C-alpha positions as CSV (number, residue, x, y, z in Angstrom):
1,X,-13.2,2.1,-19.4
2,X,-9.7,1.3,-21.0
3,X,-9.7,-2.4,-21.4
4,X,-6.6,-2.3,-23.5
5,X,-4.5,-1.0,-20.7
6,X,-2.4,-3.9,-18.9
7,X,-2.8,-3.4,-15.1
8,X,-0.8,-5.0,-12.4
9,X,-2.7,-3.8,-9.2
10,X,-0.1,-3.2,-6.5
11,X,-2.3,-3.1,-3.5
12,X,-5.2,-5.2,-2.7
13,X,-6.6,-6.8,0.4
14,X,-8.6,-10.0,0.6
15,X,-10.1,-11.5,3.5
16,X,-12.2,-14.6,4.7
17,X,-13.8,-13.8,7.9
18,X,-14.4,-17.7,8.7
19,X,-10.5,-17.9,8.7
20,X,-9.3,-14.9,10.6
21,X,-10.7,-12.0,12.6
22,X,-10.1,-8.4,11.7
23,X,-11.2,-6.1,14.4
24,X,-11.3,-3.1,12.0
25,X,-13.9,-4.9,10.0
26,X,-15.8,-6.9,12.8
27,X,-15.8,-4.9,16.0
28,X,-19.1,-3.7,17.2
29,X,-19.4,-0.7,17.0
30,X,-16.6,-0.3,14.3
31,X,-13.5,1.4,15.5
32,X,-12.9,5.1,14.1
33,X,-10.8,4.3,10.9
34,X,-8.6,7.4,9.7
35,X,-9.1,5.8,6.0
36,X,-13.0,6.5,6.3
37,X,-16.2,4.7,7.3
38,X,-15.8,1.1,6.7
39,X,-19.3,0.1,7.3
40,X,-19.9,-0.5,3.6
41,X,-17.5,-3.6,3.6
42,X,-17.7,-4.7,7.0
43,X,-18.8,-7.9,8.4
44,X,-18.4,-9.7,5.1
45,X,-15.8,-11.6,3.2
46,X,-14.0,-10.1,0.4
47,X,-12.4,-13.1,-1.8
48,X,-10.9,-13.3,-5.3
49,X,-14.1,-13.6,-6.9
50,X,-15.3,-10.3,-5.2
51,X,-12.1,-8.5,-6.5
52,X,-12.5,-10.1,-10.0
53,X,-16.1,-8.7,-10.2
54,X,-15.1,-5.3,-9.1
55,X,-12.6,-5.1,-11.7
56,X,-14.8,-6.5,-14.5
57,X,-14.0,-4.8,-17.8
58,X,-10.2,-4.1,-17.0
59,X,-7.5,-6.2,-17.9
60,X,-5.9,-7.0,-14.6
61,X,-3.0,-9.3,-15.2
62,X,-1.6,-9.6,-11.9
63,X,-2.2,-8.4,-8.2
64,X,-0.1,-7.8,-5.1
65,X,-1.7,-8.6,-1.9
66,X,-0.9,-6.3,1.0
67,X,-1.6,-7.4,4.8
68,X,-4.9,-6.5,6.0
69,X,-4.2,-6.0,9.8
70,X,-3.6,-9.2,11.5
71,X,-2.3,-9.0,15.0
72,X,1.1,-10.7,16.2
73,X,0.7,-14.2,16.2
74,X,-1.8,-14.3,13.3
75,X,0.1,-12.9,10.6
76,X,1.9,-16.0,9.4
77,X,-1.7,-17.6,9.1
78,X,-2.7,-14.8,6.8
79,X,0.5,-15.4,4.6
80,X,-0.3,-19.1,4.4
81,X,-3.9,-18.9,3.4
82,X,-2.9,-16.4,0.5
83,X,-0.2,-18.6,-0.5
84,X,-2.4,-21.5,-0.6
85,X,-4.8,-19.2,-3.0
86,X,-1.8,-18.4,-5.0
87,X,-0.7,-21.9,-5.4
88,X,-4.4,-22.8,-6.4
89,X,-5.5,-19.7,-8.6
90,X,-2.4,-17.9,-9.6
91,X,-3.5,-14.9,-7.3
92,X,-2.0,-13.1,-5.6
93,X,1.3,-13.0,-7.7
94,X,3.0,-11.3,-4.7
95,X,2.3,-11.1,-1.0
96,X,3.3,-8.1,1.2
97,X,3.2,-10.0,4.6
98,X,2.3,-8.4,8.2
99,X,4.9,-8.2,10.9
100,X,5.3,-6.0,13.9
101,X,9.1,-4.9,13.7
102,X,9.1,-4.6,17.7
103,X,7.9,-8.5,17.8
104,X,10.4,-10.4,20.0
105,X,10.1,-13.4,17.6
106,X,10.6,-11.0,14.6
107,X,13.6,-13.0,13.2
108,X,11.6,-16.4,13.1
109,X,8.5,-14.6,11.7
110,X,10.5,-13.0,8.8
111,X,12.3,-16.2,8.1
112,X,8.8,-18.1,8.0
113,X,7.3,-15.3,5.8
114,X,10.3,-15.3,3.5
115,X,10.0,-19.1,2.8
116,X,6.7,-18.6,1.1
117,X,7.2,-18.4,-2.5
118,X,5.1,-15.4,-3.3
119,X,6.1,-13.4,-0.3
120,X,8.1,-10.3,-1.4
121,X,8.1,-7.9,1.6
122,X,6.5,-6.7,4.7
123,X,4.2,-4.0,5.9
124,X,3.4,-2.4,9.3
125,X,1.5,0.8,9.3
126,X,3.5,3.4,10.8
127,X,0.9,6.4,10.3
128,X,1.5,8.7,13.5
129,X,-0.3,12.1,13.6
130,X,-0.9,14.5,16.3
131,X,-4.5,14.5,15.6
132,X,-5.8,11.4,17.3
133,X,-8.6,10.9,14.9
134,X,-5.9,10.5,12.1
135,X,-3.2,8.5,14.0
136,X,-3.0,4.7,13.6
137,X,-0.4,4.5,16.2
138,X,0.2,6.0,19.8
139,X,3.6,7.2,18.9
140,X,6.2,7.7,15.8
141,X,7.7,4.3,15.5
142,X,10.1,5.6,13.1
143,X,11.6,7.5,16.0
144,X,12.2,4.1,17.9
145,X,15.6,2.8,17.6
146,X,14.5,-0.7,18.4
147,X,11.8,-0.5,15.7
148,X,14.5,0.7,13.1
149,X,16.9,-2.2,14.5
150,X,13.7,-4.7,13.3
151,X,13.7,-2.8,10.2
152,X,17.1,-3.4,9.4
153,X,16.6,-7.2,9.8
154,X,14.7,-7.2,6.6
155,X,17.8,-7.0,4.4
156,X,18.9,-10.4,5.4
157,X,15.7,-12.2,4.3
158,X,15.6,-10.1,0.9
159,X,12.4,-8.5,1.9
160,X,10.9,-5.0,0.8
161,X,9.1,-2.7,3.2
162,X,5.6,-1.1,2.3
163,X,5.8,2.2,4.0
164,X,2.5,3.6,5.1
165,X,3.2,7.0,6.7
166,X,2.1,10.8,7.0
167,X,4.1,13.6,5.4
168,X,5.3,14.8,8.9
169,X,7.3,11.6,9.2
170,X,8.8,11.6,5.8
171,X,12.0,13.3,6.6
172,X,12.7,10.6,9.3
173,X,11.8,7.8,6.9
174,X,14.2,9.3,4.2
175,X,16.9,9.2,7.0
176,X,16.4,5.5,7.6
177,X,16.1,4.9,3.7
178,X,19.5,6.5,3.3
179,X,21.2,4.3,6.0
180,X,19.5,1.1,4.7
181,X,19.9,1.2,0.8
182,X,19.5,-2.4,0.4
183,X,16.1,-2.5,1.6
184,X,13.5,-1.6,-1.1
185,X,10.8,1.0,0.3
186,X,7.5,1.4,-1.3
187,X,5.5,4.4,-0.2
188,X,1.7,3.4,0.1
189,X,-1.2,5.7,-0.8
190,X,0.5,8.8,-2.4
191,X,2.1,9.3,0.9
192,X,-1.4,10.2,2.4
193,X,-1.3,14.2,1.8
194,X,-3.8,14.6,4.7
195,X,-3.4,18.0,5.8
196,X,-4.9,19.7,3.0
197,X,-3.9,23.4,3.8
198,X,-1.0,25.1,1.9
199,X,1.4,24.2,4.7
200,X,0.4,20.6,4.9
201,X,0.5,20.1,1.1
202,X,3.9,21.9,0.8
203,X,5.1,19.4,3.8
204,X,4.1,16.5,1.6
205,X,5.8,17.5,-1.6
206,X,9.0,18.3,0.3
207,X,8.6,14.8,2.0
208,X,8.1,13.2,-1.3
209,X,11.3,14.7,-2.6
210,X,13.3,13.6,0.2
211,X,12.2,10.1,-0.1
212,X,12.6,9.9,-3.9
213,X,16.2,11.1,-3.4
214,X,16.9,7.5,-2.2
215,X,17.0,5.3,-5.4
216,X,15.5,2.3,-3.8
217,X,12.4,4.2,-2.7
218,X,9.4,4.0,-5.1
219,X,5.6,5.0,-4.5
220,X,2.1,3.7,-4.9
221,X,-0.4,6.1,-6.3
222,X,-3.4,4.8,-4.5
223,X,-5.9,5.5,-1.4
224,X,-6.4,8.9,-2.8
225,X,-10.0,9.0,-1.4
226,X,-8.6,8.5,2.0
227,X,-7.5,12.2,2.1
228,X,-10.0,13.4,-0.4
229,X,-13.3,11.9,0.4
230,X,-15.2,14.1,-2.2
231,X,-12.6,13.6,-4.8
232,X,-13.1,14.2,-8.6
233,X,-10.6,13.4,-11.5
234,X,-9.6,17.2,-11.2
235,X,-9.3,17.3,-7.5
236,X,-6.6,14.4,-7.7
237,X,-4.9,15.2,-10.8
238,X,-2.4,17.5,-8.7
239,X,-1.5,14.6,-6.2
240,X,-1.2,12.0,-9.1
241,X,1.2,14.5,-11.1
242,X,3.1,15.6,-8.0
243,X,3.9,12.1,-7.2
244,X,4.9,11.2,-10.7
245,X,6.9,14.3,-10.8
246,X,8.9,13.3,-7.7
247,X,9.5,9.7,-8.5
248,X,9.5,9.7,-12.2
249,X,7.6,7.1,-14.5
250,X,10.4,4.6,-13.4
251,X,9.3,4.6,-9.7
252,X,5.6,5.3,-9.4
253,X,2.8,2.9,-9.9
254,X,-1.0,2.9,-9.6
255,X,-2.9,0.8,-7.4
256,X,-6.4,0.5,-6.2
257,X,-6.3,-0.4,-2.4
258,X,-9.5,-2.4,-3.0
259,X,-11.8,-3.0,-1.3
260,X,-10.7,-0.4,1.1
261,X,-10.8,2.3,-1.3
262,X,-14.3,1.1,-2.7
263,X,-16.0,3.1,0.3
264,X,-14.9,6.3,-1.6
265,X,-15.4,5.1,-5.3
266,X,-15.4,2.2,-7.7
267,X,-12.3,0.7,-9.3
268,X,-13.7,1.9,-12.7
269,X,-13.9,5.4,-11.4
270,X,-10.5,5.5,-10.0
271,X,-8.8,3.7,-12.9
272,X,-10.6,5.8,-15.5
273,X,-9.3,8.9,-13.7
274,X,-5.7,7.6,-13.8
275,X,-6.2,6.8,-17.2
276,X,-7.3,10.3,-18.1
277,X,-4.7,12.1,-16.2
278,X,-2.0,10.3,-17.8
279,X,-3.6,10.5,-21.3
280,X,-0.6,12.5,-22.8
281,X,2.2,10.2,-21.6
282,X,3.9,7.9,-23.7
283,X,2.8,4.3,-24.2
284,X,5.9,3.0,-22.4
285,X,5.5,5.5,-19.5
286,X,1.7,4.2,-19.1
287,X,2.7,0.7,-19.2
288,X,5.3,1.5,-16.5
289,X,2.8,3.3,-14.2
290,X,0.0,0.6,-14.7
291,X,2.0,-2.6,-14.7
292,X,5.7,-2.9,-15.5
293,X,6.9,-0.9,-12.3
294,X,5.0,-3.1,-10.0
295,X,6.2,-6.2,-11.7
296,X,9.9,-4.9,-11.2
297,X,9.5,-3.7,-7.9
298,X,7.6,-6.7,-6.5
299,X,9.5,-9.2,-8.8
300,X,6.7,-10.7,-10.4
């Protein structure tokens, strides 16, 4: 445990099941989730006090909340609840709100989200995989011109985009990023290197470099248990270092993805591993990776 490390956690989820319904947590039986078996966190609230308990012993100064899967029509209500928490408790310091970029009422939704003081960006999970057990969507939205048109609208509202995708989609995403340099993009969960054979890992590494070639694209090193269920500090070390190698210490940040990632390990275990893997980095580089980059990218 390294309580002297200043942490800005760039990827946190909170939910109050009395306020909203989350199908992936509450359906019976629970739906297949490509991130793993969610039964340990299902059917119960995860509130700020629960997060603070999970992170006890670490100096978490600020958090970024990322949307937790509300459907069209319910996404603004999630933002308003989070903004009320921020107004009362100071947390979360930034909100990445939910939106379906194919929503016919997208402009009104983006305008409303952007009017909430802590909203910084939008996320819509676009993970498409040919394996039906791994895919989140029924088609690759990045190849839909109407979706890309929706994406382009983020610029006028000053919103970033959290990009959760698979390596097979990275070349397409890099083209979209190149055409929209005014929309900051944050790759989620280390780009999810889910295909662990040599071809899959090489495709992931190549994709990271294509994305990193665009200066407005950054990466969150998080969710490592999603693609490495029996992870150890040694097994995730190459993934962490490859992300930092591609994006540099200026555009990479550590994040917890709690409580989703808690099904694969404790906050203490993940952050102790991040601490050990970067032990040889300079104090300034470590502060960037653990805190300052998230502050800069999410403007907090």
